[in-house]
MIVEX-16109 format. One record per residue (C-alpha): z, x, y; residue number from 1; residue in one letter. Coordinates in Angstrom, 1 decimal, padded with zeros to 4 digits. Each point is the difference from the previous one (the first is absolute). Layout:
# residues N
<<Z; X; Y>; NUM; "A">
...
END
This chain:
# residues 240
<<-019.8; 009.8; -041.1>; 1; "M">
<<002.7; 000.2; 002.8>; 2; "R">
<<003.3; 002.1; 000.7>; 3; "P">
<<003.3; -001.5; -000.7>; 4; "P">
<<002.0; -001.6; 002.5>; 5; "V">
<<003.2; 001.7; 000.8>; 6; "A">
<<002.5; -002.9; -000.1>; 7; "H">
<<003.8; 000.2; 001.5>; 8; "H">
<<001.9; -003.1; -000.6>; 9; "H">
<<003.9; -001.3; 001.5>; 10; "P">
<<002.6; 000.2; -001.9>; 11; "A">
<<000.6; -002.8; -002.1>; 12; "R">
<<002.9; -002.7; 001.6>; 13; "G">
<<-002.1; -001.5; 002.8>; 14; "T">
<<-000.6; -004.0; -000.3>; 15; "S">
<<-003.4; 000.1; 001.9>; 16; "R">
<<-002.8; 001.5; -000.3>; 17; "R">
<<-000.4; 003.3; 002.3>; 18; "P">
<<-002.7; 000.7; 002.5>; 19; "S">
<<-002.8; 002.0; -001.8>; 20; "R">
<<-001.4; 002.7; 002.0>; 21; "F">
<<-003.3; 002.3; -001.0>; 22; "L">
<<000.0; 003.6; 001.7>; 23; "I">
<<-003.2; 001.5; -000.3>; 24; "V">
<<000.4; 003.9; 000.9>; 25; "E">
<<-001.6; 003.2; -001.2>; 26; "D">
<<003.0; 002.2; 000.6>; 27; "E">
<<001.9; -000.3; -003.5>; 28; "K">
<<003.6; 000.7; 000.8>; 29; "R">
<<-000.2; -001.9; 003.2>; 30; "L">
<<-001.2; -003.4; -001.9>; 31; "A">
<<002.5; 000.8; -002.5>; 32; "V">
<<003.3; 000.7; 002.7>; 33; "S">
<<-001.4; -003.2; 002.1>; 34; "L">
<<000.1; -002.0; -003.4>; 35; "A">
<<003.2; 001.4; -001.2>; 36; "K">
<<001.6; -001.0; 003.1>; 37; "G">
<<-001.4; -003.4; 000.7>; 38; "L">
<<001.0; -000.7; -003.8>; 39; "T">
<<003.6; 000.9; 000.4>; 40; "A">
<<000.1; -002.4; 003.1>; 41; "G">
<<-001.1; -002.7; -002.4>; 42; "G">
<<-003.9; -000.5; 000.5>; 43; "Y">
<<-002.6; 000.2; -003.2>; 44; "A">
<<-002.4; 002.8; 000.7>; 45; "V">
<<-003.0; 001.2; -001.4>; 46; "D">
<<-002.2; 003.0; 000.8>; 47; "V">
<<-003.1; 001.1; -000.1>; 48; "V">
<<-002.1; 003.1; 001.7>; 49; "H">
<<-003.5; -000.7; 001.2>; 50; "D">
<<-001.9; -002.0; 001.5>; 51; "G">
<<-002.4; -002.3; -002.6>; 52; "L">
<<003.5; -000.5; -001.7>; 53; "E">
<<002.0; -000.9; 003.0>; 54; "G">
<<-002.8; -002.4; 000.7>; 55; "L">
<<-000.2; -001.6; -003.3>; 56; "H">
<<003.3; -000.6; -000.5>; 57; "R">
<<001.0; -001.3; 003.6>; 58; "A">
<<-002.7; -002.3; -000.5>; 59; "G">
<<001.8; -001.6; -002.8>; 60; "E">
<<002.0; -001.9; 002.2>; 61; "G">
<<003.4; 000.4; -001.4>; 62; "V">
<<001.5; 002.4; 002.4>; 63; "Y">
<<002.4; -001.1; 002.8>; 64; "D">
<<-000.8; 003.6; 002.5>; 65; "L">
<<-002.4; 002.9; -000.8>; 66; "V">
<<000.8; 003.1; 001.5>; 67; "I">
<<-003.1; 001.8; 000.1>; 68; "L">
<<-001.1; 003.8; 001.4>; 69; "D">
<<-003.0; 000.4; 001.4>; 70; "I">
<<-001.3; 003.5; -000.8>; 71; "M">
<<-000.7; -001.3; -004.0>; 72; "L">
<<-002.5; 001.2; -002.8>; 73; "P">
<<-002.5; -002.2; -000.9>; 74; "G">
<<000.1; -002.6; 003.0>; 75; "L">
<<002.3; 001.2; 003.5>; 76; "N">
<<002.5; -003.0; 001.2>; 77; "G">
<<-002.2; -001.0; 002.6>; 78; "Y">
<<-002.5; -001.5; -002.9>; 79; "R">
<<002.4; -001.5; -002.1>; 80; "V">
<<002.1; -001.5; 002.5>; 81; "C">
<<-003.1; -001.6; 001.5>; 82; "A">
<<-001.4; -000.8; -003.2>; 83; "A">
<<003.0; -001.8; -001.0>; 84; "L">
<<000.0; -002.2; 003.4>; 85; "R">
<<-003.5; -000.7; -000.4>; 86; "A">
<<000.4; -001.6; -003.5>; 87; "A">
<<002.9; -002.4; 001.8>; 88; "G">
<<003.4; 002.2; -001.1>; 89; "H">
<<002.5; -000.4; 002.8>; 90; "D">
<<002.8; 002.3; -001.7>; 91; "V">
<<001.9; 002.1; 002.3>; 92; "P">
<<-001.7; 003.1; 000.3>; 93; "I">
<<002.1; 003.5; 001.2>; 94; "L">
<<-002.3; 002.7; 000.3>; 95; "M">
<<001.4; 003.5; -000.2>; 96; "L">
<<-001.8; 003.2; 001.6>; 97; "T">
<<-000.1; 003.8; 000.4>; 98; "A">
<<-002.1; -000.5; 003.1>; 99; "K">
<<001.6; -001.0; 003.5>; 100; "D">
<<-002.0; -001.5; 003.0>; 101; "G">
<<-000.7; -003.5; 001.8>; 102; "E">
<<-003.4; 000.3; -001.3>; 103; "Y">
<<000.8; 000.2; -003.8>; 104; "D">
<<002.9; -003.0; 000.7>; 105; "E">
<<-002.8; -002.1; 001.6>; 106; "A">
<<-002.1; 000.6; -003.1>; 107; "E">
<<002.8; -001.0; -002.1>; 108; "G">
<<001.0; -003.1; 001.6>; 109; "L">
<<-003.4; -000.8; 000.6>; 110; "D">
<<-001.2; 000.1; -004.0>; 111; "T">
<<003.4; -002.9; -000.7>; 112; "G">
<<003.3; 002.2; -000.5>; 113; "A">
<<002.8; -001.6; 001.7>; 114; "D">
<<002.0; 003.0; 000.6>; 115; "D">
<<-000.4; 004.2; -000.1>; 116; "Y">
<<001.8; 002.8; -000.7>; 117; "L">
<<-000.5; 003.6; 001.1>; 118; "T">
<<001.3; 003.0; -002.8>; 119; "K">
<<002.5; 001.1; -000.1>; 120; "P">
<<002.1; -002.9; 000.6>; 121; "F">
<<003.7; -000.9; -000.8>; 122; "S">
<<000.2; -001.6; -003.1>; 123; "Y">
<<002.8; -002.5; 002.3>; 124; "V">
<<-003.0; -000.8; 002.1>; 125; "V">
<<-002.5; -001.0; -003.1>; 126; "L">
<<002.7; -002.2; -001.5>; 127; "V">
<<000.1; -001.7; 003.7>; 128; "A">
<<-003.9; -000.6; 000.1>; 129; "R">
<<000.4; -001.2; -003.3>; 130; "V">
<<002.6; -002.6; 000.5>; 131; "K">
<<-001.6; -001.2; 003.4>; 132; "A">
<<-003.2; -000.5; -001.8>; 133; "L">
<<001.4; -002.3; -002.5>; 134; "L">
<<002.1; -002.0; 002.7>; 135; "R">
<<-003.2; -000.4; 002.2>; 136; "R">
<<-001.7; -001.2; -003.4>; 137; "R">
<<003.6; -002.4; -000.1>; 138; "G">
<<-000.5; -001.4; 003.2>; 139; "Q">
<<-003.8; -000.3; 000.4>; 140; "G">
<<-000.5; -002.0; -003.0>; 141; "A">
<<-001.8; -003.2; 000.8>; 142; "G">
<<000.2; 000.8; 003.7>; 143; "A">
<<-003.3; 001.2; 002.4>; 144; "S">
<<-000.7; 003.5; 001.3>; 145; "P">
<<-001.6; -001.4; 003.3>; 146; "V">
<<002.7; -000.1; 003.0>; 147; "H">
<<-000.7; -002.0; 003.2>; 148; "V">
<<001.4; 000.6; 002.9>; 149; "H">
<<-001.9; -001.8; 002.6>; 150; "G">
<<-002.8; 001.7; 000.2>; 151; "D">
<<000.6; 002.9; -001.9>; 152; "L">
<<-000.9; 000.0; -003.9>; 153; "R">
<<001.4; 002.3; -002.4>; 154; "V">
<<-001.4; 000.2; -003.4>; 155; "D">
<<002.5; 002.0; -002.1>; 156; "T">
<<-002.3; -000.3; -003.3>; 157; "G">
<<-003.1; 001.0; 001.6>; 158; "A">
<<001.8; 002.6; 002.6>; 159; "R">
<<-002.0; -001.7; 002.9>; 160; "R">
<<001.3; -001.0; 003.6>; 161; "V">
<<-002.2; -002.4; 002.4>; 162; "F">
<<001.5; -000.9; 003.9>; 163; "L">
<<-001.9; -003.4; 000.1>; 164; "G">
<<-003.7; 000.8; -001.3>; 165; "E">
<<-000.1; 003.7; 000.3>; 166; "E">
<<001.2; 002.3; -002.7>; 167; "E">
<<002.2; 003.0; 000.9>; 168; "V">
<<-000.5; 002.9; -002.1>; 169; "T">
<<003.1; 002.1; -000.4>; 170; "L">
<<001.0; 003.0; -002.1>; 171; "T">
<<002.3; -000.5; -003.3>; 172; "A">
<<003.3; 000.9; 001.6>; 173; "K">
<<-001.0; -002.6; 003.6>; 174; "E">
<<-000.3; -002.1; -002.9>; 175; "F">
<<003.3; 000.6; -001.9>; 176; "A">
<<001.9; -000.3; 003.1>; 177; "V">
<<-001.4; -003.0; 001.6>; 178; "L">
<<000.7; -001.6; -003.5>; 179; "E">
<<003.5; 000.4; 000.1>; 180; "Q">
<<-000.1; -001.3; 003.4>; 181; "L">
<<-002.0; -003.3; -001.2>; 182; "V">
<<001.6; -000.9; -003.4>; 183; "V">
<<003.7; -000.4; 002.4>; 184; "R">
<<-002.0; -001.6; 002.8>; 185; "A">
<<002.5; -001.3; 002.8>; 186; "G">
<<002.9; 002.7; -001.4>; 187; "Q">
<<000.8; 003.3; 001.0>; 188; "V">
<<-001.0; 002.5; -002.4>; 189; "V">
<<001.6; 003.6; 000.6>; 190; "S">
<<-001.6; 003.1; 000.3>; 191; "K">
<<001.8; 001.6; -003.1>; 192; "A">
<<-001.1; -003.1; -001.8>; 193; "E">
<<-003.4; 000.8; 001.0>; 194; "I">
<<000.3; 003.5; -001.1>; 195; "L">
<<001.2; -000.9; -003.3>; 196; "E">
<<-002.5; -002.5; -000.7>; 197; "H">
<<-003.3; 002.0; 001.4>; 198; "V">
<<001.4; 003.9; -000.5>; 199; "W">
<<002.6; -000.2; -002.1>; 200; "D">
<<003.7; 000.7; 000.4>; 201; "F">
<<-000.2; 003.8; -001.3>; 202; "A">
<<-002.1; 000.2; 003.7>; 203; "Y">
<<001.4; 003.1; 002.0>; 204; "D">
<<-002.9; 000.0; 002.4>; 205; "G">
<<000.6; -001.3; 004.4>; 206; "D">
<<001.7; -003.8; -001.0>; 207; "P">
<<-002.3; -000.7; 003.7>; 208; "N">
<<-002.9; 000.1; -002.6>; 209; "I">
<<000.4; -003.8; -000.3>; 210; "V">
<<-000.3; -000.3; 004.3>; 211; "E">
<<-003.6; 001.6; -000.4>; 212; "V">
<<-001.1; -002.8; -002.7>; 213; "Y">
<<001.5; -002.2; 002.5>; 214; "V">
<<-001.5; 000.8; 002.6>; 215; "S">
<<-004.0; 000.3; -001.6>; 216; "A">
<<000.9; -003.4; -001.5>; 217; "L">
<<000.4; -001.4; 003.9>; 218; "R">
<<-003.3; 001.7; 000.8>; 219; "R">
<<-002.1; -001.1; -002.9>; 220; "K">
<<001.5; -003.6; 000.1>; 221; "L">
<<002.0; -001.1; 003.3>; 222; "R">
<<002.5; 001.5; 001.8>; 223; "A">
<<002.2; -002.9; 000.3>; 224; "G">
<<000.2; -001.0; -004.2>; 225; "L">
<<002.5; 002.8; -001.1>; 226; "I">
<<003.3; -000.2; 002.5>; 227; "R">
<<002.4; 002.8; -000.3>; 228; "T">
<<003.6; -001.7; -000.5>; 229; "V">
<<001.9; 003.1; 001.7>; 230; "R">
<<002.5; 001.7; -002.4>; 231; "G">
<<-001.4; -002.1; -002.8>; 232; "A">
<<-003.4; 000.4; -000.9>; 233; "G">
<<-003.1; -002.0; 000.5>; 234; "Y">
<<-000.8; -003.7; -000.6>; 235; "R">
<<-003.8; -001.7; -000.5>; 236; "L">
<<000.2; -002.5; 003.0>; 237; "E">
<<-001.4; -003.1; -002.3>; 238; "T">
<<-001.2; -002.0; 003.2>; 239; "G">
<<-003.3; 000.7; 001.8>; 240; "R">
END
C-alpha cells in the first residue's frame, strides 16, 4: 500500500484551475515549507517523500510542474526524471540538490530536467524559476523546439547543437547561454538577463562570467555568430 500524499490547496475564490505541482523531497520540513509558500501563492501542491512514489504520481500526468530532489530514497531524482522522459511525459521538472558543480548540473539536464537549483536557495529564486518554467511551457505549446539560423541548428528539446552537419558538444552552462540568445535571435540580450536566467538573479559572483561563456561559444561555433553590442549585451546574428 502506497503512503498517503500530502495535499495543499489554495484558498477558495479563484475562478480558474490553479497550476498543480508535485514536490518530491525527502527533507520533510523543506517540502512542507515549500508547499505552504506555493499554496499561499495560489498553486495546488501535492507532496511525496520518496522517488518511487514520486515517479508513480508524476506519471499520472496531472501536474503542471514537478519539483524533484536528486538525493531520494527508493529511486534518485536522476532516475525518476529519466524514467518520466522515457515514458513520454513532458511535464516541466525543476531539480533540487545539495550538490554543486558542472557535472551534476549536466547530468540533471541530460536526463531531461528543465532547470536546476542548488541548495540552499532563496524561496524568491525558486518562485522565479517556477514562473519562468510555466511561462516557457505556455509559450512553447505547439511550437517547435528546433531553432535554425543559417547553418546553426539548436534543438532545445534534445539539448543538441549542430553547425552544418557537425554536432557541437557544449557544457550545460554553455548550452543555457546559447539558448537565451537563440530564442531571441536578432535581438539584443543583456548580460543581466543572461545572468538571471542561467545563473539566477541571486548570483553574487563576477558578472563577467557571461563573457567567459560567450567567448567559449564563439570558439566552439563561429567567431562572428554572437555579436557584442557595446553597453547593451549580445545578439545572435541570424544570417550566415
